[in-house]
C-alpha positions in Angstrom: 10.3 -24.3 -44.1 13.7 -25.5 -45.2 16.1 -26.5 -42.5 19.0 -25.2 -44.6 17.7 -21.8 -45.8 18.2 -18.8 -43.6 15.0 -17.6 -42.0 14.0 -14.2 -43.5 14.3 -11.3 -41.0 10.6 -10.5 -41.2 9.6 -14.1 -40.6 12.1 -14.4 -37.7 10.7 -11.3 -36.0 7.1 -12.4 -36.6 7.7 -15.7 -34.9 9.5 -14.0 -32.0 6.6 -11.6 -31.5 4.3 -14.6 -31.0 6.8 -16.4 -28.8 7.0 -13.4 -26.5 3.2 -13.2 -26.2 2.9 -9.7 -27.8 0.1 -10.9 -30.1 -3.3 -11.9 -28.6 -3.3 -15.5 -29.7 -0.2 -16.3 -27.6 -0.6 -13.6 -24.9 -0.4 -14.8 -21.3 -3.4 -14.7 -18.9 -1.5 -13.2 -16.0 1.8 -11.3 -15.4 3.3 -14.3 -13.7 2.6 -16.5 -16.7 4.3 -13.8 -18.9 7.3 -13.7 -16.5 7.5 -17.5 -16.6 7.3 -17.5 -20.4 10.2 -15.1 -20.8 12.1 -16.6 -17.8 13.8 -13.2 -17.2 12.5 -9.8 -18.3 14.9 -6.9 -18.5 14.2 -4.8 -15.4 16.6 -1.8 -15.1 13.6 0.6 -15.7 10.9 -0.2 -13.2 8.1 1.4 -15.2 9.5 -0.3 -18.3 9.4 -3.8 -16.9 5.9 -3.3 -15.5 4.7 -2.2 -19.0 6.6 -5.1 -20.6 4.8 -7.7 -18.5 1.5 -5.9 -18.8 1.7 -5.8 -22.6 2.1 -9.5 -22.6 -0.7 -10.3 -20.2 -3.8 -8.2 -20.8 -2.4 -4.7 -20.4 -3.1 -3.9 -16.8 -0.1 -2.5 -14.8 -2.0 -2.9 -11.6 -1.9 -6.7 -12.0 1.8 -6.6 -12.5 2.3 -4.5 -9.3 0.0 -7.0 -7.5 2.3 -9.9 -8.7 5.3 -8.1 -7.2 3.5 -7.3 -3.9 2.3 -10.9 -3.5 5.8 -12.4 -4.0 4.9 -14.1 -7.3 7.5 -12.0 -9.2 10.7 -10.3 -7.9 13.5 -8.2 -9.3 17.0 -9.5 -8.9 20.4 -10.0 -10.5 20.1 -13.6 -11.8 22.7 -13.1 -14.6 25.0 -10.8 -16.4 25.2 -8.2 -13.5 21.9 -6.8 -14.8 18.6 -6.5 -12.9 15.7 -8.6 -14.3 12.1 -9.4 -13.3 12.0 -13.1 -12.5 9.3 -15.5 -11.2 10.0 -15.9 -7.4 10.1 -19.6 -7.8 13.0 -19.4 -10.3 15.3 -16.7 -9.1 17.3 -18.7 -6.5 18.3 -21.5 -8.9 19.0 -19.1 -11.7 21.2 -17.0 -9.5 23.1 -20.1 -8.2 24.3 -21.0 -11.7 24.7 -17.5 -13.3 24.4 -14.7 -10.7 27.3 -16.0 -8.7 29.5 -15.6 -11.9 28.6 -11.9 -11.9 29.6 -11.6 -8.3 33.0 -13.2 -9.0 33.5 -11.0 -12.0 33.1 -7.9 -9.8 35.6 -9.0 -7.2 38.3 -6.5 -8.2 35.9 -3.6 -8.2 34.7 -4.5 -4.7 38.3 -4.7 -3.5 38.9 -1.2 -5.0 36.0 0.1 -3.0 37.2 -1.4 0.2 34.4 -4.0 0.4 36.4 -7.0 1.7 34.6 -10.2 2.3 34.8 -9.6 6.1 33.4 -6.1 5.7 30.6 -7.3 3.4 29.7 -10.0 5.9 29.3 -7.4 8.7 27.1 -5.2 6.4 25.1 -8.2 5.4 24.3 -9.0 9.0 23.4 -5.4 9.7 21.0 -5.3 6.7 19.3 -8.5 7.8 18.8 -7.1 11.3 17.3 -3.9 9.9 14.9 -5.9 7.7 14.0 -8.1 10.6 13.1 -5.0 12.7 11.1 -3.4 9.9 7.3 -3.6 10.4 6.7 -5.5 7.1 10.3 -6.8 6.7 10.9 -4.5 3.7 12.8 -1.3 3.4 13.7 1.2 0.6 17.3 1.6 -0.4 17.3 5.0 1.3 16.0 3.5 4.5 18.7 0.8 4.4 21.4 3.4 3.9 20.0 5.5 6.8 19.9 2.5 9.0 23.4 1.5 8.3 24.6 5.0 8.8 22.9 5.2 12.2 24.7 2.0 13.2 28.1 3.5 12.2 28.4 2.1 8.6 28.8 5.0 6.1 28.8 4.0 2.5 29.3 6.1 -0.6 27.1 5.7 -3.7 29.4 3.2 -5.4 29.7 1.1 -2.3 26.0 1.1 -1.7 25.4 -0.1 -5.3 27.9 -3.0 -5.0 26.7 -4.0 -1.6 23.1 -4.4 -2.9 24.2 -6.0 -6.1 26.4 -8.5 -4.4 23.9 -9.5 -1.7 21.1 -9.8 -4.3 23.1 -11.7 -6.9 24.4 -14.1 -4.3 20.9 -14.8 -3.0 20.7 -13.0 0.3 18.4 -10.2 -0.7 15.8 -9.5 -3.4 13.6 -6.6 -4.6 10.1 -7.6 -3.4 7.0 -5.4 -3.0 6.6 -1.9 -4.3 6.0 1.3 -2.4 4.9 4.0 -4.9 7.5 4.0 -7.6 10.2 2.3 -5.5 11.0 -1.4 -5.2 11.6 -2.4 -1.6 14.4 -4.7 -0.5 13.5 -7.9 1.4 15.3 -10.9 2.8 15.3 -13.7 0.2 14.9 -16.3 2.9 11.7 -14.7 4.1 10.3 -13.7 0.7 11.2 -16.6 -1.7 9.8 -20.2 -1.7 12.1 -22.9 -0.2 11.3 -25.1 -3.2 13.1 -22.7 -5.6 16.7 -23.5 -4.7 19.0 -25.3 -7.1 19.2 -28.2 -4.6 15.4 -28.4 -4.1 14.4 -28.0 -7.7 17.2 -29.9 -9.6 18.9 -31.9 -6.8 21.9 -29.6 -7.3 22.3 -30.5 -11.0 23.5 -27.4 -12.8 23.2 -29.0 -16.2 19.5 -29.9 -15.6 18.9 -26.4 -14.4 20.6 -25.0 -17.5 18.5 -27.2 -19.7 15.3 -25.9 -18.1 16.4 -22.3 -18.5 17.4 -22.9 -22.1 14.1 -24.5 -22.8 12.2 -21.5 -21.3 14.3 -19.1 -23.2 13.8 -20.8 -26.6 10.0 -21.2 -26.0 9.7 -17.5 -24.8 12.2 -15.8 -27.1 12.6 -18.2 -30.1 13.4 -18.7 -32.8 16.9 -18.1 -31.4 20.3 -19.7 -31.3 22.2 -21.4 -28.6 24.7 -18.5 -28.9 21.9 -16.0 -28.2 21.1 -17.9 -24.9 24.8 -18.1 -23.9 25.2 -14.4 -24.5 21.9 -13.6 -22.7 22.9 -15.5 -19.6 26.7 -15.4 -19.9 26.8 -19.1 -19.3 29.6 -21.0 -21.2 28.5 -22.0 -24.7 29.9 -25.5 -24.1 27.6 -25.9 -21.1 24.6 -24.6 -23.1 25.3 -27.1 -25.9 25.5 -30.0 -23.4 22.2 -28.8 -21.9 20.6 -28.7 -25.4 21.6 -32.4 -25.9 19.5 -33.4 -22.9 16.2 -32.6 -24.6 17.1 -32.3 -28.3 14.2 -33.7 -30.3 11.6 -33.0 -27.7 8.2 -32.2 -29.1 8.1 -28.7 -27.5 10.9 -27.3 -29.6 11.0 -26.9 -33.4 13.9 -26.2 -35.7 13.2 -23.0 -37.7 16.1 -23.1 -40.1 19.2 -21.0 -39.8 20.1 -17.4 -38.9 22.1 -15.2 -41.3 25.3 -16.7 -39.8 24.2 -20.2 -40.5 23.4 -21.2 -36.9 20.3 -23.3 -36.1 17.3 -21.4 -34.8 15.1 -23.1 -32.2 11.8 -22.1 -30.8 8.4 -23.3 -29.6 6.8 -25.8 -31.9 3.9 -24.9 -34.1 4.4 -21.1 -34.4 4.2 -20.9 -38.2 0.4 -21.4 -38.5 -0.1 -18.6 -36.0 2.1 -16.3 -38.1 0.2 -17.2 -41.2 -3.2 -16.5 -39.5 -2.2 -13.2 -37.8 -0.3 -11.2 -40.4 -2.2 -7.9 -39.7 -1.8 -8.1 -35.9 1.9 -9.0 -36.2 2.6 -6.1 -38.6 0.6 -3.5 -36.6 2.5 -0.6 -35.1 3.0 -0.8 -31.4 4.7 1.1 -28.5 7.3 -0.9 -26.6 8.9 0.2 -23.3 12.5 0.9 -22.7 14.7 -2.2 -22.5 12.1 -4.5 -24.0 13.0 -8.1 -24.5 11.9 -8.1 -28.2 14.9 -5.9 -28.8 17.4 -6.8 -26.0 16.7 -10.5 -25.7 19.2 -11.5 -28.4 22.9 -11.0 -29.1 22.2 -10.4 -32.8 19.5 -7.7 -33.3 20.0 -7.2 -37.0 16.7 -8.9 -37.8 14.7 -6.1 -36.1 17.0 -3.0 -36.3 20.0 -1.8 -38.3 23.2 -0.8 -36.5 22.6 2.9 -37.4 19.1 2.9 -35.9 20.3 0.9 -32.9 22.6 3.8 -32.1 19.6 6.1 -32.0 18.0 3.9 -29.3 21.1 3.9 -27.1 22.4 7.3 -28.0 25.0 7.6 -25.2 26.3 4.1 -26.0 26.0 3.3 -22.3 23.3 0.6 -22.3 20.4 3.0 -21.5 17.7 2.1 -24.1 14.9 4.4 -25.1 11.3 3.2 -25.6 10.8 2.2 -29.2 8.1 1.9 -31.9 7.7 -1.4 -33.7 6.0 -1.7 -37.1 5.9 -4.4 -39.8 8.8 -6.4 -38.4 11.2 -3.5 -37.6 12.0 -1.0 -34.9 11.3 2.2 -36.8 11.3 5.0 -34.2 11.8 6.0 -30.6 8.9 7.6 -28.6 8.1 9.6 -25.5 5.6 12.0 -24.2 5.3 15.8 -23.6 3.0 17.7 -21.3 1.0 16.4 -18.4 -2.5 15.5 -17.4 -5.0 16.2 -20.2 -2.3 17.9 -22.2 0.0 14.9 -22.3 0.7 13.8 -25.8 2.7 11.2 -27.7 5.9 12.2 -29.4 7.3 9.8 -32.1 10.8 10.3 -33.5 11.1 8.2 -36.7 14.5 7.0 -37.8 13.8 7.7 -41.4 10.6 8.7 -43.2 7.5 9.7 -41.1 5.1 7.0 -40.2 1.9 6.6 -42.1 -1.3 8.3 -40.9 -2.8 4.8 -40.2 0.2 3.8 -38.2 0.1 7.0 -36.2 -3.6 6.5 -35.4 -2.8 3.0 -34.1 0.0 4.4 -32.0 -2.2 7.2 -30.6 -4.7 4.5 -29.4 -1.8 2.5 -28.0 -0.6 5.6 -26.1 -4.0 6.1 -24.5 -4.0 2.5 -23.3 -0.3 2.2 -22.6 0.2 0.3 -19.3 1.9 3.0 -17.3 1.4 3.6 -13.6 0.3 7.2 -13.1 
């Protein structure tokens, strides 16, 4: 394909579907492989991130839960002040180069809440003591709050959020195993591998770490631009460009032309033959969970959804994204369910015209097999 011509929207989305492992020829074998491929998977909605990883690795949510429980995958705040599912081996070095930026950006808010560095330090030590005394070294957020209160530290909801966010983003805590539908908090030092720090993995070299993160993003999300990655991580675009120069021309990446703004698109090499061989599977209707990376993994989402339709996914304009229906290269509807047990049924809300009967039959089958913990 021409290096000068903009890549058509449908071709761009088709390639991204393959990169993300949502079509069987490129799907991962395990949830950990899926998490490694994406590098970071949007994780605000616990059920959503479990489904997102399951859909990319065989469809079994139990396997995803097992990956969390066995310390292969964790949830944390590695970047952007947002919670993501991340391979346990990567979260420390990612947080070191991007998570700490989020912590600094929230300094004023912590001061407004009375969370001085000295006070946070005392809370941190109290939390680590509580975790050390817990039978399995893991506690729910409610149990941590109760434990702090019993020791004389009363925090309101906003303070509790910022304490956990700060201690997770700065590398002290992490969300580890699950108990029912809740992620438990654990000590990062106890739960994460020592080989995963910036110093151990990259000899402290932030540029080398940025290059590896960029490579993973382009392989797992591409074709995408350097600007997409800089927005995704909130790392400086200049730093991202320098990182790209360290492996530009490597066989693993391929130039896929330009986006609509004329910026180069990069992705895993050799995707186009898979696109040509899997048109039907790529076009097929499918249910995607809330906050899925196919939609949220890019600054410019115009290839897959119009601005008007995007507003129907985030109706309150507060960053809370509904589960969506993909079909033939576009996000065409939101979806949900009504009823319970045997009476539970799929509800699809198209943005425009109703979906075809064939598409609805495909979605009904997908609904029956949707990787949801019940």
